[in-house]
N, C-alpha and C positions, 0 to 999 in steps of 0.2 A: 231851814228847819223843816222837819217832817210835819205833815198835816194829819197824821194818825198816830195812835199810841203804841203801835206794834214794834217789836224788836226782832233782830235776826234770830232765826230758829223758832220763832213762835209758830204754832200750828193753827190753821184756820180752816173752817168749812165754808165753802162758797155756795150761795144760793144756786140751785140747779139751773134755773132759767137764765140767770146772769152768766153762768158758766157756758151754756150753749151759745148765747149771743156773743160772748167774748171769742170763743173758738171760731165762729163764723166770720166775725169782724176782722180777725187777723189772719184768717186762712190757715190756721195751724194744722187742721186735719188734712189739708191738701198736701202738706209736706211730710206727712207720716206714712210709713209703710202700712200695708193692709192689716198686718197682725196687731200692732199696738193701737190702731185707730179706735176700735170699739171700747177698749179700756179707757183711753183718754176721754173719749166722748161721754162715757157714762160715769166718769170719776166722781163728780159732785152728786149725781143721782144716787150713787152707792153710799154717800155719806163719808167719803174718804177725804182727808185733809190735804192741804197744800202747805208749804213752808215759806215763811217770810224770808226774803233774801236781801242782800245789799243792792241798792240802786247804782247804776252807772252814771257817769257825768252826762248831764243833759236829759236824763229821764224825768218824766212827769212826777213832781213831788206831791201832787194831790192824789196819786194812786199808790196802791200797795204793790211793791214788786214781790212776786211769789214764784215759787219753783215747784216742779213736779219731776222727780227722778224716776225713770223707768227701770225695771229690773234688767239684769244682764241678758236674760234670754230674749228680751225685746230690744236689744241694742244699747242698753245702758245710757240712753239719751237723758240729758238734763234739760227739760223744757222750762222756759221762762215766760211769764205772763205779767200783766198788770190788771188790777181789779180795783174799782172804786171802793172806799171803805163801807159805803152804804150796802154793798152786796155781800158783806161778810155775814154768814148765817150764825156762826158761833165760833168761839175759841175752843181749842181742844187741849185738854190737860197734858202736860209734859209726861213723858214716860221715865220712871225711875229705874235704876239698875235692878232693884229687887223685883219690880214688875216684869222687866225684860227677861229676867232669869227664868220666869215661869214658862215662857214660850221659846226660849233660846235652845239651840242644840246643846246636848248634855255636856259636851266638853268645854263649853263657854260658861256654864253656870257657876262653877266655883270662883272664877275670876270676877264675874258680875257681883256675886255675893260678897266678895272681898272688897270691891269698890263701894258697895252699899255700906259695909261695915266701916270703911275709912271715912265716908261721909258722916255716918252717925257719930263716930268718935270725935270728929272735928266740928260737929254741929252744922254741917253743910248739906245741901240737897242737890246732888248731881243729877243730870238728866241725860238721857240717851238720844243720840241722833244717828244719821248715817244708815247703813244697810240694815243694822239690827232693828232700828226704829221702824223702817218701812216694811220689813218683813212682819214685824209684830202687828202693825196697823192694818196691813192689807192681806196677809196670808199668802202673798206671792213670794217667789224665791229670789230674794235680793242677796242673801249671804252666799259667799263662795268659800272654798276651803281656806283661802288666805285673807279673808276679810278682817279689817281692823275692828276693834271695839271703839266707837266714837262717843266721848262723854263731854258734856259741858259742866264746868264747875263754877257756879256763881260765888265769888269771894268779895267781901267788902272790907275785910280787915287784913292789914299787912301781917299781923301776928300769926295768921293761919297759913300763910303762903308757904313758908319753908317746909313745914311738916307735911303739907299737902303734896308739894312737888316731890319730896323724898318718898312719900307713900306711893305716888303714881309711878315713880321710877322703879320701885320694888315690885309693884303689880305688873309693870311692863316686862321686867326681867323674868318674873315667874311664869308669864305666859298663861295659856298657850297662844293667845292672840296678841298682836301688837296693839298697844293702847294709844289711841290718838285723841285729839280733842283740844278744847280751849279752856283757859281760865277767863271768866267773864266778870268784869268789874261792875260796880254799882251804876256806872254811866251807861252800861249796855255794850261797851266796847270789849273786845276780847283779843287774846293772844294765845298762840299755840303753847301748850304747857311745856313741851320739850324744849322749844326755842327760848321760852322765858326762863326756864331753869338754867340753860346754858348761858344766857345773857347775864344773869345775876351773878355768875362766877367771874365775870370780866369787868374791870373798872371801865365805866362808860359804855358797857355792853348795850346794844340796842336790839329791839325786837319789833316785829311787824305787828301793829295794832289795827284791828279791823273794826269798823263801825258801820252804821247804816249808810254813811255817805262816802265811804272809801276806805283806804288803808294808808298808814304812814309809819315810818320807823320812829321809835321813841326810846329814850333811855329807860332801861328796865327798872333801875333803882328809883326812878322818879314817878312811877305809875301810881303810887299810893300817896304821893305828897300833895 
């Protein structure tokens, strides 16, 4: 069991002093090229968040596994760290598609607004992650011409699922960006929306379900039982 309340994709700010100590302790800066080093070193000082990620087997369960993805121009590295819960300075509010549309490139705004409208129609609150999230939060160039729109859809009722999945397929078909992301259940576990939709069409179809502790294949039709 986890010793902290945070879930995958939660955004956290780390105390700057603890951030510096952590980087020195694990020698992370020594492994970085000269260009991204100042950015990573000053990340917490600038008030930028990190994202909670899944732990690997054998990882310390008393610490929070966090990630920091760098933009493509700095190598697109995905840096992973661990931080004690006591050094979390604050939680950062999730980014909605409607909020993301305000800073997104013009060609992505209609698709984001349509995703927001789908959520409103179903009474769901999708959140943005991936390149679009990090570009919005940092002002750095994370998006590329072929970047996906990554969305998380928290769903607690089976009755909402079919209409949501059909709506996502329609948004994906309409483009211009490929729509990626997860359906996240009330347990905090999640499955890729496209894989889940496909699995539900097959008797006994399985889908990879991710949690804070790992990932496993499960029968798609039993996820809400």
